[in-house]
PAVEXTI-867999 format. One record per residue (C-alpha): x, y, z; chain. Coordinates in steps of 0.02 Angstrom, whole numbers, plus 32768, in hexadecimal, padded with zeros to 4 digits. Example, Ala and Ser with C-alpha at 12.3 -4.5 7.8 and 13.67 -1.06 7.14 Angstrom:
REM PAVEXTI-867999
+------+------+------+--------+
|    X |    Y |    Z | chaine |
+------+------+------+--------+
| 8267 | 7F1F | 8186 |      A |
| 82AC | 7FCB | 8165 |      A |
+------+------+------+--------+
***
This chain:
REM PAVEXTI-867999
+------+------+------+--------+
|    X |    Y |    Z | chaine |
+------+------+------+--------+
| 7FF4 | 8007 | 7FF7 |      A |
| 8047 | 80A6 | 7FCE |      A |
| 8060 | 8128 | 8053 |      A |
| 7FC8 | 8191 | 8036 |      A |
| 7F57 | 8213 | 8085 |      A |
| 7EB7 | 8235 | 8088 |      A |
| 7E2B | 8297 | 80E4 |      A |
| 7D72 | 8273 | 80F8 |      A |
| 7D05 | 82EE | 813D |      A |
| 7C7F | 837B | 8131 |      A |
| 7C6B | 8415 | 80CE |      A |
| 7D03 | 8486 | 80D2 |      A |
| 7D51 | 8430 | 815D |      A |
| 7DBD | 83D7 | 80F0 |      A |
| 7DF1 | 846B | 807E |      A |
| 7E8C | 847C | 80E2 |      A |
| 7EC0 | 83D7 | 80C3 |      A |
| 7EC1 | 83DE | 8020 |      A |
| 7F17 | 8467 | 8009 |      A |
| 7F9E | 8406 | 804A |      A |
| 7F9E | 838E | 7FC1 |      A |
| 7F2D | 8312 | 801E |      A |
| 7EB3 | 82BF | 7FCC |      A |
| 7DFC | 8300 | 800E |      A |
| 7D57 | 829E | 800C |      A |
| 7CB0 | 82E6 | 8043 |      A |
| 7C3D | 8286 | 80B7 |      A |
| 7B9C | 82E5 | 80F3 |      A |
| 7B50 | 8239 | 8133 |      A |
| 7B71 | 81B7 | 81A3 |      A |
| 7B60 | 8138 | 8129 |      A |
| 7B9D | 819B | 80A8 |      A |
| 7C1A | 819D | 8106 |      A |
| 7C3A | 80E6 | 8138 |      A |
| 7C39 | 80B7 | 8083 |      A |
| 7CB3 | 8117 | 8051 |      A |
| 7D35 | 80FE | 80F4 |      A |
| 7D2C | 803D | 80C4 |      A |
| 7D5B | 805F | 8009 |      A |
| 7DD7 | 80E6 | 8034 |      A |
| 7E25 | 805E | 80A8 |      A |
| 7E5D | 8003 | 8011 |      A |
| 7ECA | 808B | 7FD5 |      A |
| 7F1A | 80F9 | 8069 |      A |
| 7F96 | 80DC | 80E5 |      A |
| 7F48 | 817A | 8141 |      A |
| 7EA8 | 81AB | 815C |      A |
| 7E72 | 825B | 81AB |      A |
| 7DB4 | 825D | 81DA |      A |
| 7D4F | 830B | 821E |      A |
| 7D23 | 82E1 | 82D6 |      A |
| 7C71 | 82F2 | 82AC |      A |
| 7C6C | 8260 | 8232 |      A |
| 7CDF | 81F3 | 829F |      A |
| 7C69 | 820E | 8332 |      A |
| 7BE1 | 81BF | 82DF |      A |
| 7C3C | 8120 | 82A9 |      A |
| 7CAB | 8100 | 8335 |      A |
| 7C69 | 8054 | 832D |      A |
| 7CD3 | 8031 | 8277 |      A |
| 7D5A | 80A5 | 82A0 |      A |
| 7D7E | 802A | 8337 |      A |
| 7D87 | 7F8A | 82C6 |      A |
| 7E10 | 7FF4 | 8252 |      A |
| 7E73 | 8009 | 82E2 |      A |
| 7E80 | 7F4F | 8315 |      A |
| 7EF6 | 7F5D | 8274 |      A |
| 7F99 | 7FB4 | 824D |      A |
| 7F64 | 8011 | 81A1 |      A |
| 7F0C | 8076 | 816F |      A |
| 7F29 | 80E6 | 8201 |      A |
| 7E8F | 8158 | 8229 |      A |
| 7E9A | 81E7 | 8285 |      A |
| 7DFE | 8257 | 82B8 |      A |
| 7E3E | 82FF | 82AF |      A |
| 7DC4 | 83B0 | 82EF |      A |
| 7D54 | 83FA | 826B |      A |
| 7D4C | 84AA | 82A5 |      A |
| 7D32 | 851C | 8322 |      A |
| 7C94 | 8483 | 835A |      A |
| 7D14 | 8414 | 83B2 |      A |
| 7CBC | 83A7 | 841B |      A |
| 7D73 | 8351 | 845C |      A |
| 7D52 | 82AB | 83F3 |      A |
| 7DF1 | 82B6 | 839F |      A |
| 7E43 | 82F3 | 842C |      A |
| 7E0D | 8273 | 848D |      A |
| 7E2A | 81E5 | 8405 |      A |
| 7EE4 | 8225 | 8403 |      A |
| 7F00 | 820E | 84AB |      A |
| 7ED3 | 8177 | 84A8 |      A |
| 7F34 | 813A | 841B |      A |
| 7FCF | 8177 | 8456 |      A |
| 7FBA | 8131 | 84EE |      A |
| 7F91 | 8069 | 8499 |      A |
| 8039 | 809B | 843E |      A |
| 80AC | 80E6 | 84C4 |      A |
| 8055 | 8091 | 855E |      A |
| 8067 | 814E | 85B2 |      A |
| 8001 | 81F6 | 859B |      A |
| 808A | 8267 | 8554 |      A |
| 8014 | 82D5 | 84F7 |      A |
| 7F96 | 831B | 8573 |      A |
| 7FCD | 82F0 | 8611 |      A |
| 7F5D | 834C | 868F |      A |
| 7FF8 | 8377 | 8710 |      A |
| 8036 | 83EF | 8682 |      A |
| 7F90 | 843A | 8665 |      A |
| 7F6F | 8476 | 871F |      A |
| 8010 | 84C2 | 8726 |      A |
+------+------+------+--------+
***
């Protein structure tokens, strides 16, 4: 599998990624996004997905996370972030490293 990257999201939230040369795919509904993600998983090594869509298909993302590739990373989508992307990134980093290096509460309180 070639090291290709894509973003899956709704509306204008994928434009910044597209400007950086990442292939952009749009979906506005859960089922449409799930079908598209399954197709993208066969072509891309890294897939970013906006947290709004990711939160709607957490069950499918858990299945993908059981294998090494593709790496699927939720990203915040604008100022409406609900914290889903941050929580998933924290979870993945803790699993990979065995320690919380990103969001240590002791550092935040200082």
